[in-house]
N, C-alpha and C positions, 0 to 999 in steps of 0.2 A: 504493500500500500504506500509506504514511504517513497519507494523508488518510482512508483507511478506518479505520485504527486510532483516529485522533482522533474520527471520527464515532461509534465505539463508546464512546469515553470520554464524549462528550456524551450518548449514550443512557443510560449508567449514571447520569450526573448527573440526567437527566430522570426516570429510574426512582426515584431517591432523593427528588426533589421530589414526584412523584406519590404515593409511598408515604406521605410526611409529610402530604400533602393528604388521603389516604384515612384516615389515623389521626385527623386533625382532624375529618373528616366522619363518622367511625365507620362506615366502609364497608370491606368486604373489598378488599384492595389489588388482587387480580386484575381486579376490575370496573373500577376507576379506571384501571389500566394499559392495559387494552384500549381503553377510551374515549379515553384520552390518546393512544395510538398511532393510533387512528382520526382524531382531530383533527389530529395531526401529519402524517398521510398527505396531507391536503389542501394542506399547505405545500410539499410536494415537496423538503423539505430533506434527506431521507435516501433519495433514490431509488436510490442506489448499494447500499444494504443490502437484501438479499432473504433471505427465510426458506428457506434451502436444506434440503431433506429429509435429505440426507446429513449435514449439520451437526447437525440435530436428533437423528437416530438414533445418530450416532456420538459427538457431543460433549455434547449436553444430556441425552438420555434416560438413559444408563447411570448417571451420578452422581446424578440426581434419584431414580431408582428405588432405587439403593443406599442413599441417605440415608433414604428412606422405610422401607426394610426394616430399617435400623439403628435407627430410632426406634420401630417398631411393637412392641407388647407381645406376646411370644410366648405368654404365658399367655392373654391375651385372644384372640389369633389362633386358638389351639387351641380355646378354649371356644366360639367362634362360627364354627368352621371350616365347618360345614354351610351356614350363612347366607352366609358370605363366598364359598364355592365356588359356591353357587347364583346369586349375583349376578354372579360373575366369569365363569362359563361358560354355564350354561343361559340366564340372562337376556340375556347378550350375543348368544347364538345366536338366541334367540327374537326379540329386537329386530331383528336383522339380517334375519330372515325376514319380519317385519311390514313393515319399510321396503322390502324387495325387492318384496313384493306390492303395496304402496300405490304406489310409484314406477312400477312396471311398468304398473299400471292407469291412472294419472292423468297420466303424462308421455308425450306422444306419441313413439313410436319407441324408448322405453326398454325394453330387453330385461330378462328376469329375471336374467341373469348380471350386467348392469350394476346392477340393483337390489341384488343381494347385495354387489356391490363397494361401492356407496354405503352399504349397511347395515353392512358391516365397518368402514368409515371412521368413521361417526358414532355407532356403538353404545357405545364406551367413555366413561363419564363421567370428568371430571377431578376428582380428589379434593382437590387443593390448594385450590381455591375453596371447596368444601363444608366442609372441616375448618377453614379460616381463619374462615369465618362461624360455625361451630359453637363455636369456641373463644371467640368474642365474646359468644355467647348461651349461657345455662346449659342444657346438654343432658346426658342420662345418658352416662356414659363408654362404655357399650355401643355407642351409635350411632356415636360417633367411631371406635371400634375397628373396626366393620364397614365404615365408609367407607374407612378407611385400609387394611384388609385387602383390600377389593375392588379398590382402586387398584393393589395390587401384582400382581394377576392379570388384571384385565380388559383391560389393554393387550395382554398376550400373546394372549389368546383372540381379540380383535378383529383383531389383525394377522395371525393365522393364517387367520381367515375371509377377510380382505382378500387374502392371498396366494393362496388357492385360487380365489377369485372372479376375481382378475386373470388367473390362468392359464386359467380357463375362457373369459374374454373373448378372450384372445390366441389360444388354440388352437381355440376353438369346441367343446371336448370337456370333459365332466365326468362322471367315473365315481364314483358315490356310495361304493361299497365301498372304492375306493382312497383317496378323500378322507378317509373315517373312519379308515382304518388309518394314513394319513400324519399325520392330526391328532393321534392319540395318540402316534405315534412322535416327532413334533416336541416334544410336551409332555414325555414321559418322558425322552428323551435330552437335551433342553435342561436339565431339572432335574438330571439326573445329571451333566452337565458342570459345572453350577454348584456342586453339592455336592463333586465331585471336586477342582476347582480351589480351592474354598473351604478344603478340608482342606490343600492345599499352602500357601496363604497363612497358614493357622493355624500350620502347622509352622514357617514362616519367622518369624512373630512370636514364637512360643513358645520356640524353641530356638536361634535365631541371635542373635548379640550386637547387637541393634538398639538405637537410641537413640530418644527421643521424636520427634525430627525425622524419622528414618527410618521409624518406625511411621506417622507422619502421611502421609508421601509414599506409603507402600505402600497405605494406605487409599484414597488418591486414584487410584492406578493399578489397584487391584483391580477396580472395576466395568468398566473398559475391557477388561481382560484377560478377564473372564468373558463379556462381551457379544461380543467379537470371536471368541473361541474357539468359542462356540456358533453364531454366524452364519457362520463359516468353513465349518462342516459342514452348513449350511442347517437348523439347528435353532433353537429359540426363544432368542434372546439375552436377551429380557426375563425369561423364567423362569430363565435361568442367573444373571442378576444378582440376582433376587429370592431364589432358593434359596440362593445363596452368601452374600448379605447377611444372610438370616435365620440361617444357620449361624454366621457369624462374629459376629453381634450377640449370640447366645446364649453365645459363648465369650469375650466381651470382658474379663471379669474375670480370666480365667486367662492370656490371651495378651498383654494390655497392662498396663503399669505404671500407677500412678495419674497420673503426669505425662503419659504418652501419651494416656490417656483424656481428661484435661482439655484438652490442646492440640489433639487431633484434633476434639473436639466444637466448640471455638471456630472452628477452620478450616472445618469442614463447615457450621456454621450460617451463616457469611458466604457461603460458596460457593453453597449452595443458594438463599439469598436473592437473590444477584445473578443466577444462572441463571434462576430462576423469574421475576424481574422483567423480564429481557431477553426471555424467551420470550413473556410476555403482551403486552409492548409491541410486539414484532415482529408478533404476530398482527394488531393494529390497523393496523400500517403496510402490511400486505399488500393492503388494500382496493383501491387504484388498479390494481395489477397484475392482480388477479383480475377486476375490472370490465372492464378493457380487453380481456381475453381471452374475453369472452362471445361475440363473433362475431355469428352470425345470430340468437341468442336475445335477445329484448327484455329490458331491465332490469326493467321492471315484471313481466313474465311470470316472470323468474328469481327475483325477490323472492317472488312468490306461491308458486312451487315450494319455496323455502327455508322459508317460513312453514308450508307444509303438512307438510313433513318434520319441522320442529321440533315442531309439534303432535302428529304421529304418535309421535315419540320420547317426549314428555312422557306421553302417554296410555299408551303401551306399557310404560314403566317403572312407572307407577302400577299398571297391571293386573298386571304381573309381581310387584310388591311385595306386593300383596294376595293374589295367587295363591300366593306362597311361604308366606303365613300359613296358608292353607287346607291346603296340602300338609304343613306342619309339624304342624298339629293332627291330620291324618290319620296321619302317620308316628309321632306320639307314642304311638299305641296299640300299636305294635310295637317301637319302639326308644326308648332314652333320648335326649331332646333337651334343649338348653340352656334352652328356654322353650316349654312345651307350649301356652301361650295368649298369644301376643304382643300381642293387642289390636289396635287400629286406629291409635293415635297414632304409635307408632314406625314402622310400615310407611308411613304417610302422609308422614312427614318423610324417610325414606330414599328413598321414591319421588320426592319433589320435589327431592331433592339430586342431580340428574342433569345438572349443567352440563358441557358439553363443552369441550375445551381443545386444547393444542398437538399431541398425538398424532394427533388427527383431521385437523388441517390438514396436518401433515407427511406423513401417509399419502396424503392427496389430492394433495399436490404431487409425491409420488413416482410417480404414474401416468405411464408413458412417453408422450412426445409422439406416437410413431408405433407402429403394430403391426408384427409381423415381416414383413408384406407391403408395408411402406412407406406404408401409408395412415394418415391422422391418427386418433389414438385416439378412438373415438366418445364424444361428450358429455363429454370431459375437462373443458372449460372450465365447463360447467354444473355438473358434480359439484363442482368447486372452489368455485364461487360458492355452491352450496347448503350446502356444508360451512361456509363462512365465515358465512353467515346463521344456521345452526344454532348455531355457537359464540357468535355475538353475542347471539342471542335467549335461549338458555338461560343464558348467563353473566350477562347483564344482568337479564333479566326474573326468572328463578328465583333468581338471586343476591340481587337486591334484595328479593324477597318472602319468601325463606327465613327471615330473622330474625323477620318479622311472623308467619309461619306457626308457628314454634316457640313464640313467646310466646302465640299464640292456642290452640294445641293443648295446651301445657304438659305435655310427656310425663312419665310417672311413672318414677322411678328405682327399679324393683322388684328390680333385681339387685345392689344394693349394700347388703349386710346391715349394715355398719358405716359411719356417715358418715365422709367423708374426714378431717374435723377430728379425730374421735376416733381414727381409725386412726393419725394422726401422734402423738397423745399416747401411745397404747399402744406404738408403736415406740420413741419417745423414752424412755419409762419402762423398757422392756426393755433398750435399749442402755445406759442409765445403771446399771441393776441388774447387767448383765453386767460392765460396767467396774468397778463398785464391788466386786463379788466378787473380781475379779482383783487390784485394788489392795489390798484387805484381806488377801489371801493373800500379796501381795508385801511388804506392810509389817507383817506379823504378828509374833508372838513369835519370837525367834531371829534376825530380820533386823536389819541395821545401821540406825540411825536415818537417815531421809531426809526432810528438810523438804519437798522437792518432792512426794513421794508423799503425805505427810500433807496438804499443801495441796490436792492433787487429790482425795484422799479426802473432805475437808470439802466441796468443791464438788459432788462427785457425790452426797453425802448430801443436800445442799440441793436439788439437781435432782430426786432421787428423791422427796423429800417433796413438792415442788411438783407433780410429775406425778401423784402419788397423790391429792393434794388436788383437782386438776382432774378426775380420772377418777371419784373417789368422792364428791366434794362435792355439795351440793344443786344447784348451778348453776355453769356456766362464767362466766368474766368477760364482762361486757357488751361490746357492740361499741364503745361510747364509751370504756370503760376500756382496751380493747386499742388503740384508735386513739391515745389519750393516751400510752400506753406507747411505741408505735411512733414517735410524733413526738419524744418525749424521747430515745429510743435513736438515731434518725437525727441529732438535734442533737449527741448525744454523739460519734458517729462523725465528724461534720463537724469538731468541735473537736479531735478526735485527729488528723485530717488536717492541720488548721491547725498544730498543734504539730509534726508531722513536717516540714511544709514550712518552718517556722521553724528547726527543728534542722538542716535541710539546708543552711542558710546558714553553719553552722559547719564549718570545714575539717576538724575532727577526726572528723566522722562521714562514713563512706563513703556515697555516693549509692545504691549497689546495696543496702545494708542498709536505707536509707530506703524504696526502692522495694518491697522485700520486704514491709515492714510496711504500706505503702500498699495492696499487693495483698491482704493479709489483711483489711484494713478493707473493701476492695471486695467480697470474698467474704461478709463479714458483712452488708453492706448488700444484696447480691444475695439472700441467704437471707431477710432480713427482708421485702424488697419482694415476693418470691415468695409469702410467706405473706399479704401484704396483697392480692395479686391473686386469691387463691382465694376463690370465692364462698361466702358463709355458707350453712350448711345450713338448709332451711326448717323452721320450727317444727312 
């Protein structure tokens, strides 16, 4: 047990090194982590560590889904709900059907039920890879929102398909009407359990005397409670986590204090980073185990099947993506849609952003070794190997070419009426005006003199005048001018830090007070560097 613990410690250190390498190479870190795990698999240093599907579904999946639901914009999710729902449900089901037909036709002895099982395994794309790449290359916010929203739902739909296909293989029976009814029952009741338990946790946060530490621990426990409660009754634990996460995310400002929000965000960002890193590294480490289990199927033949299914998935998603465009254009004649003419650029990018990930491999690993009759599960090892090849091909090939495709296609940002830079100026001006009106009323005639309020009023008047000039002036500050200002401001913050460190040597100043002001300076630098990372709007 102790050795296993230290092996995971070394794996985390390797994750950190590979992520730093990915940052230096300007590549999405999931690609580098999978390739790094693949390279480590040949060393046999971590043979004791296996990717257990129970660990993935019970330990990794709930917090990763919950964190994604917490980060997603509900406004964007609702705006693009039809596109998200089409990619999450119909596209996954259609892809499963295409994979089932192709594998049944081209793999000797592969039944249609096994084809649907394979389709349910490899149909859900992994959004972490796609969004990581999209955040490195300038793309419209709409595309990132659709990919994020799809990722919240497609795991549920694919795992439901997998569950019914597995039952059909094990029992040899499949009743379509019963499967459809059970499909909707699993979705509806899974969502209901998530919403119901989400309201319970909302009440705990809202009305019980919690502290920031208690709030943070509760947010860590919530996804596991949601997932286990739904899975205990054989409903969709994924949808329970997603629906509960979306509900609690929309209520964060009323149920959490400012300290709880800051502390929980910091904890969750670190936790999701470590979990994602370990998952992608473990995918690469699985290669020797999967290859050894091929049995009677030749390695070259298995690779050919894997490449064939990978090609099928890429083509199927592209066809579904453009098919959704045609359906949207047709539906716009009868109902109001978010975009009546999506064009071809966005669908092409969304269709290409179909990299597969850990959910597919965990589902494949969860296939039982034996049937109820005591016979070996048919083609289990081949399904595992095909799944691994699909993950590797789509993640590396599509992941490396997606930035190039985005730059070549240069998608239009037709759904953002106000540039993001101008949005910030408008919001800052409105906030300053609101604050100024309050301070003027508080420091008005009849009130006692207050030097602090008068100082704040003068600062707000300067800020309001500056924002008005930026919005109404003939031109904004040039990029070189802003860069010059940022460099001076960063130097100013660094000198203030040096002063605080120097004052910390004096015994009369409490170190806790010094740390408080160092944290304030860190927040100032964080805000400034976030502005620097925002891409400039095209002229």
